[in-house]
N, C-alpha and C positions, 0 to 999 in steps of 0.2 A: 785626712779626708776619707771618707767610708765612699767604698764602690757598693752601689747599689745596681744588680742587673734586674732587669724587667723583663722575663719571658711571655710573650703575647702571642698571637694568632690575629691576621684577619677576621670579622664578624663573629668576635667572640664577647657577648655581653658581659660576662664575669670578667675580662679582660678591661671594659671601658668603666665598670664599676672600681675596680681594682687600681686604676690609674688615676682615679678622684683622690684614693687613699691615699696613694705613694704621693702624689704631689702635696698634700696636707701635710702627712708625716715629714718631707723634706724639706718643706719653706723656711727659708731663712738658715739652714743648715750648712755646713761645708759635707754635702754631697755629691758625687759624679753619678748620676744616673745616666745607664746606657739601655736603650728599650730595642729588647733584639725580637723579631718575629720566627718563631723555633720552625717554621714551614719552609724556612729560605737556608736552612741549617738542618741535613740529613742527621747528625749525630745529636744536636737538640732536640728535636722532632722524635727520634727513636729513645731517648732518654725520658722526656716527658711527654709524648704523646698528649692524652687530652687531660693531663694535669694543669692546663695554664689557667687562670695567669700563675707564675711563679715569684718569688721575689729571693732573691740572692744579696747576701750583705756578705762583702769581701769574699765573696765564691762559696758560700755556704749556706743552703736552703732556711730561709727566714718562715716562709709560706708557699700557701699554695691554695688553687681554687679561690678563695678569699682571704682578702688582704684587711685587717682590722689596724685602724691608723693610728690611735693609741698605741698598741701593743709595738706597732713598725716604730713610732716614734720613740719608745720607750727603750727598745732594740739600738737605734741610733745613738740614743744617747750615752747608753753604754758601753759603745765603741769610740766615743770620743766627739761625736758631731754634734 
């Protein structure tokens, strides 16, 4: 199983678009998606600030600001999901 962490914040239009790309990329795959609002975590807010949305795959940053569903899908496939 691949762990995908999706870092967002409220009222983020890029996050809404990225959420759709993430959903497309993980559909039918063995991926556990965890969405976190960075404004609820001081460490994440300090680390990522205005760089949301951010996608982490197994703890490593895959993308930020814009999420390309095809690129994300290939990365998930490469990790075995």
